Backbone as CSV, one residue per row, in Angstrom:
resi,resn,N_x,N_y,N_z,CA_x,CA_y,CA_z,C_x,C_y,C_z
1,UNK,116.794,-61.509,-120.419,117.603,-60.323,-120.373,117.247,-59.541,-119.107
2,UNK,118.260,-59.004,-118.476,118.026,-58.192,-117.278,117.374,-56.853,-117.652
3,UNK,116.547,-56.345,-116.751,115.883,-55.056,-116.951,116.587,-53.917,-116.225
4,UNK,117.694,-54.227,-115.568,118.466,-53.233,-114.824,119.933,-53.646,-114.901
5,UNK,120.834,-52.805,-114.418,122.261,-53.129,-114.509,122.629,-54.448,-113.826
6,UNK,123.568,-55.157,-114.446,124.125,-56.372,-113.852,125.133,-55.940,-112.805
7,UNK,125.012,-56.489,-111.617,125.888,-56.128,-110.512,127.086,-57.067,-110.374
8,UNK,126.904,-58.351,-110.711,127.985,-59.320,-110.563,127.731,-60.484,-111.511
9,UNK,128.811,-61.226,-111.809,128.661,-62.414,-112.641,129.723,-63.436,-112.279
10,UNK,129.424,-64.686,-112.623,130.330,-65.784,-112.332,130.326,-66.702,-113.555
11,UNK,131.518,-66.994,-114.085,131.647,-67.861,-115.257,131.941,-69.281,-114.795
12,UNK,131.227,-70.238,-115.378,131.435,-71.657,-115.084,131.877,-72.353,-116.372
13,UNK,133.168,-72.296,-116.699,133.629,-72.842,-117.975,133.401,-74.348,-118.122
14,UNK,133.389,-75.084,-117.006,133.186,-76.536,-117.083,131.785,-76.893,-117.577
15,UNK,130.822,-75.980,-117.419,129.451,-76.210,-117.883,129.079,-75.322,-119.061
16,UNK,129.942,-74.361,-119.398,129.603,-73.409,-120.457,128.513,-72.439,-120.023
17,UNK,128.509,-72.118,-118.720,127.450,-71.268,-118.183,128.005,-69.985,-117.574
18,UNK,127.150,-68.980,-117.564,127.437,-67.693,-116.942,126.268,-67.388,-116.015
19,UNK,126.554,-66.998,-114.783,125.520,-66.639,-113.811,125.641,-65.142,-113.554
20,UNK,124.521,-64.422,-113.626,124.515,-62.980,-113.398,123.460,-62.619,-112.360
21,UNK,123.712,-61.516,-111.658,122.696,-60.985,-110.752,122.535,-59.500,-111.040
22,UNK,121.359,-58.976,-110.714,121.032,-57.617,-111.106,120.148,-56.936,-110.071
23,UNK,120.097,-55.612,-110.193,119.185,-54.854,-109.338,117.736,-55.008,-109.798
24,UNK,117.500,-55.763,-110.876,116.118,-56.044,-111.289,115.496,-57.184,-110.484
25,UNK,116.214,-57.601,-109.418,115.739,-58.616,-108.474,115.766,-60.032,-109.056
26,UNK,116.680,-60.271,-110.001,116.802,-61.603,-110.579,118.247,-62.074,-110.576
27,UNK,118.382,-63.392,-110.507,119.636,-64.083,-110.785,119.337,-64.931,-112.006
28,UNK,120.205,-64.828,-113.014,119.967,-65.532,-114.274,121.170,-66.386,-114.632
29,UNK,120.878,-67.544,-115.238,121.917,-68.446,-115.713,121.815,-68.486,-117.226
30,UNK,122.963,-68.354,-117.895,123.033,-68.281,-119.357,123.924,-69.394,-119.900
31,UNK,123.511,-70.003,-120.984,124.366,-70.910,-121.749,125.115,-70.019,-122.726
32,UNK,126.371,-69.671,-122.399,127.062,-68.677,-123.214,127.525,-69.237,-124.556
33,UNK,127.478,-70.550,-124.747,127.821,-71.134,-126.040,126.803,-70.787,-127.113
34,UNK,125.544,-70.656,-126.712,124.482,-70.332,-127.666,123.814,-68.997,-127.350
35,UNK,124.235,-68.354,-126.253,123.675,-67.056,-125.889,122.228,-67.124,-125.451
36,UNK,121.875,-68.208,-124.772,120.481,-68.409,-124.376,120.341,-68.448,-122.853
37,UNK,119.286,-67.823,-122.368,118.980,-67.854,-120.942,118.478,-69.245,-120.573
38,UNK,119.010,-69.792,-119.492,118.683,-71.150,-119.068,117.745,-71.155,-117.871
39,UNK,117.975,-70.245,-116.927,117.214,-70.239,-115.668,117.091,-68.808,-115.160
40,UNK,115.949,-68.504,-114.553,115.753,-67.201,-113.896,115.191,-67.451,-112.507
41,UNK,115.838,-66.854,-111.520,115.324,-66.875,-110.151,114.973,-65.450,-109.768
42,UNK,113.799,-65.257,-109.173,113.343,-63.932,-108.764,113.290,-63.846,-107.241
43,UNK,113.435,-62.628,-106.741,113.439,-62.404,-105.298,112.940,-60.981,-105.054
44,UNK,112.333,-60.705,-103.904,111.818,-59.346,-103.652,112.907,-58.284,-103.451
45,UNK,114.150,-58.709,-103.170,115.220,-57.747,-102.926,116.155,-57.640,-104.137
46,UNK,116.815,-56.498,-104.272,117.782,-56.299,-105.346,119.081,-57.028,-105.013
47,UNK,119.676,-57.657,-106.034,120.926,-58.386,-105.822,122.128,-57.504,-106.107
48,UNK,123.203,-57.723,-105.340,124.432,-56.947,-105.496,125.655,-57.799,-105.805
49,UNK,125.682,-59.066,-105.351,126.856,-59.905,-105.589,126.431,-61.371,-105.593
50,UNK,127.300,-62.225,-106.141,126.993,-63.651,-106.136,128.272,-64.465,-106.177
51,UNK,128.136,-65.741,-105.842,129.224,-66.703,-105.931,128.619,-68.093,-106.070
52,UNK,129.452,-69.050,-106.412,129.023,-70.447,-106.515,129.559,-71.206,-105.312
53,UNK,128.732,-72.027,-104.752,129.162,-72.918,-103.671,129.061,-74.330,-104.236
54,UNK,130.167,-74.774,-104.870,130.136,-76.072,-105.549,129.935,-77.237,-104.593
55,UNK,130.421,-77.114,-103.363,130.284,-78.214,-102.411,128.821,-78.504,-102.072
56,UNK,127.964,-77.493,-102.131,126.544,-77.697,-101.837,125.680,-77.618,-103.092
57,UNK,126.284,-77.200,-104.214,125.524,-77.092,-105.460,124.573,-75.919,-105.490
58,UNK,124.990,-74.790,-104.885,124.117,-73.618,-104.831,124.789,-72.382,-105.415
59,UNK,123.956,-71.511,-105.964,124.360,-70.158,-106.304,123.952,-69.313,-105.104
60,UNK,124.895,-68.561,-104.555,124.601,-67.692,-103.415,124.639,-66.250,-103.896
61,UNK,123.567,-65.522,-103.614,123.479,-64.131,-104.050,123.224,-63.227,-102.858
62,UNK,123.997,-62.136,-102.784,123.831,-61.161,-101.718,122.910,-60.042,-102.161
63,UNK,122.036,-59.614,-101.269,121.066,-58.576,-101.605,121.488,-57.230,-101.028
64,UNK,120.813,-56.204,-101.509,121.048,-54.846,-101.026,120.729,-54.716,-99.538
65,UNK,119.816,-55.546,-99.026,119.415,-55.501,-97.616,120.267,-56.441,-96.756
66,UNK,121.416,-56.878,-97.296,122.399,-57.692,-96.574,121.924,-59.112,-96.285
67,UNK,121.059,-59.645,-97.109,120.640,-61.040,-96.996,121.441,-61.875,-97.991
68,UNK,121.562,-63.162,-97.706,122.166,-64.104,-98.652,121.086,-65.092,-99.041
69,UNK,120.879,-65.232,-100.344,119.843,-66.121,-100.858,120.534,-67.251,-101.615
70,UNK,120.137,-68.493,-101.333,120.710,-69.665,-101.999,119.724,-70.217,-103.023
71,UNK,120.231,-70.462,-104.229,119.425,-71.051,-105.297,120.062,-72.378,-105.706
72,UNK,119.263,-73.444,-105.868,119.826,-74.746,-106.244,120.289,-74.747,-107.708
73,UNK,121.586,-74.932,-107.900,122.153,-74.905,-109.239,121.667,-76.081,-110.084
74,UNK,121.252,-77.160,-109.450,120.763,-78.331,-110.185,119.567,-77.976,-111.064
75,UNK,118.751,-77.008,-110.641,117.620,-76.557,-111.467,118.108,-75.991,-112.794
76,UNK,119.166,-75.190,-112.737,119.707,-74.587,-113.957,120.298,-75.652,-114.871
77,UNK,121.013,-76.621,-114.295,121.602,-77.681,-115.111,120.526,-78.528,-115.784
78,UNK,119.458,-78.835,-115.061,118.356,-79.620,-115.637,117.667,-78.832,-116.750
79,UNK,117.466,-77.550,-116.542,116.842,-76.703,-117.552,117.717,-76.621,-118.797
80,UNK,119.026,-76.471,-118.611,119.949,-76.405,-119.741,119.913,-77.708,-120.531
81,UNK,119.899,-78.826,-119.836,119.862,-80.127,-120.512,118.581,-80.285,-121.327
82,UNK,117.440,-79.863,-120.774,116.173,-79.928,-121.515,116.238,-79.059,-122.773
83,UNK,116.795,-77.851,-122.650,116.887,-76.944,-123.800,117.804,-77.512,-124.874
84,UNK,118.919,-78.115,-124.472,119.843,-78.700,-125.450,119.215,-79.908,-126.150
85,UNK,118.474,-80.726,-125.406,117.782,-81.870,-126.009,116.728,-81.398,-127.004
86,UNK,115.985,-80.355,-126.644,114.959,-79.797,-127.533,115.595,-79.237,-128.806
87,UNK,116.716,-78.543,-128.670,117.408,-77.998,-129.846,117.907,-79.120,-130.754
88,UNK,118.420,-80.190,-130.159,118.891,-81.327,-130.957,117.724,-81.989,-131.682
89,UNK,116.585,-82.130,-130.996,115.408,-82.739,-131.618,114.917,-81.898,-132.793
90,UNK,114.868,-80.572,-132.605,114.442,-79.685,-133.685,115.405,-79.750,-134.861
91,UNK,116.705,-79.829,-134.575,117.699,-79.945,-135.633,117.520,-81.223,-136.436
92,UNK,117.209,-82.324,-135.752,116.964,-83.595,-136.432,115.717,-83.510,-137.310
93,UNK,114.673,-82.835,-136.827,113.448,-82.680,-137.618,113.710,-81.870,-138.886
94,UNK,114.467,-80.796,-138.766,114.797,-79.965,-139.930,115.604,-80.781,-140.933
95,UNK,116.601,-81.519,-140.448,117.427,-82.346,-141.342,116.577,-83.385,-142.059
96,UNK,115.609,-83.968,-141.361,114.717,-84.957,-141.955,113.870,-84.339,-143.080
97,UNK,113.321,-83.135,-142.825,112.525,-82.455,-143.853,113.369,-82.110,-145.076
98,UNK,114.596,-81.673,-144.850,115.479,-81.349,-145.978,115.787,-82.605,-146.778
99,UNK,116.074,-83.705,-146.096,116.357,-84.962,-146.796,115.165,-85.413,-147.632
100,UNK,113.941,-85.240,-147.107,112.737,-85.597,-147.859,112.611,-84.740,-149.114
101,UNK,112.839,-83.446,-148.989,112.741,-82.549,-150.139,113.767,-82.903,-151.203
102,UNK,114.981,-83.222,-150.782,116.018,-83.599,-151.742,115.641,-84.900,-152.427
103,UNK,115.138,-85.862,-151.663,114.760,-87.154,-152.241,113.591,-87.019,-153.217
104,UNK,112.683,-86.075,-152.963,111.514,-85.898,-153.816,111.725,-84.870,-154.933
105,UNK,112.908,-84.294,-154.988,113.176,-83.265,-156.003,113.213,-83.895,-157.393
106,UNK,112.956,-83.065,-158.362,112.976,-83.529,-159.746,114.400,-83.901,-160.147
107,UNK,114.493,-84.844,-161.091,115.798,-85.223,-161.626,116.344,-84.053,-162.437
108,UNK,117.666,-83.947,-162.599,118.240,-82.823,-163.346,117.645,-82.650,-164.739
109,UNK,117.251,-83.726,-165.395,116.671,-83.615,-166.741,115.311,-82.941,-166.715
110,UNK,114.612,-82.971,-165.580,113.286,-82.376,-165.458,113.322,-80.886,-165.121
111,UNK,114.499,-80.367,-164.819,114.603,-78.971,-164.445,114.518,-78.070,-165.666
112,UNK,113.852,-76.961,-165.546,113.723,-75.995,-166.635,114.852,-74.984,-166.519
113,UNK,115.694,-74.854,-167.545,116.779,-73.875,-167.461,116.236,-72.450,-167.528
114,UNK,116.840,-71.559,-166.768,116.406,-70.167,-166.842,117.356,-69.349,-167.710
115,UNK,118.469,-69.955,-168.093,119.421,-69.264,-168.953,120.155,-70.303,-169.778
116,UNK,120.224,-70.095,-171.060,120.939,-71.008,-171.937,122.185,-70.271,-172.411
117,UNK,123.331,-70.517,-171.758,124.526,-69.747,-172.078,125.003,-69.899,-173.513
118,UNK,124.806,-71.075,-174.142,125.285,-71.279,-175.511,124.478,-70.436,-176.495
119,UNK,123.172,-70.451,-176.338,122.303,-69.703,-177.251,122.317,-68.222,-176.956
120,UNK,122.662,-67.865,-175.704,122.711,-66.461,-175.334,121.369,-65.832,-175.142
121,UNK,120.352,-66.616,-174.889,119.024,-66.051,-174.672,118.312,-66.757,-173.524
122,UNK,117.354,-66.087,-172.991,116.558,-66.646,-171.901,115.415,-67.431,-172.503
123,UNK,115.209,-68.700,-172.122,114.083,-69.467,-172.680,112.742,-68.897,-172.224
124,UNK,111.730,-69.132,-173.040,110.389,-68.679,-172.712,109.836,-69.528,-171.570
125,UNK,109.050,-68.880,-170.720,108.470,-69.582,-169.576,107.428,-70.562,-170.036
126,UNK,107.430,-71.739,-169.423,106.435,-72.756,-169.687,105.424,-72.709,-168.549
127,UNK,104.333,-71.962,-168.750,103.345,-71.793,-167.691,102.538,-73.046,-167.435
128,UNK,102.666,-74.049,-168.279,101.913,-75.289,-168.115,102.514,-76.199,-167.059
129,UNK,103.667,-75.891,-166.582,104.335,-76.761,-165.600,103.955,-76.457,-164.211
């Protein structure tokens, strides 16, 4: 997250990315599909504007002191790919744990009812289980 106002932004719909620059001296790349920061570039000068130079694969950012700084966009794409792979791996691990719990769960006959609608009363707790 930026610590100062965002001065400019560029949307890259083909990658699902948003590039922002700020007076907090950073240019940031965001995966707007998941709302996650992908890359941060820092510089000693405050940024005022930016653009993409697709032919060279760079993000170009203009500073308050009239400098143009080029950042390699390939770094952001590689970082995004690593983050997406990590998220997929974590999702697979969670699914695996859930499948194990379901497979090891008690059969329906082993479950203790907490309400018996026919009798209209709550069964007594079996503390021995």
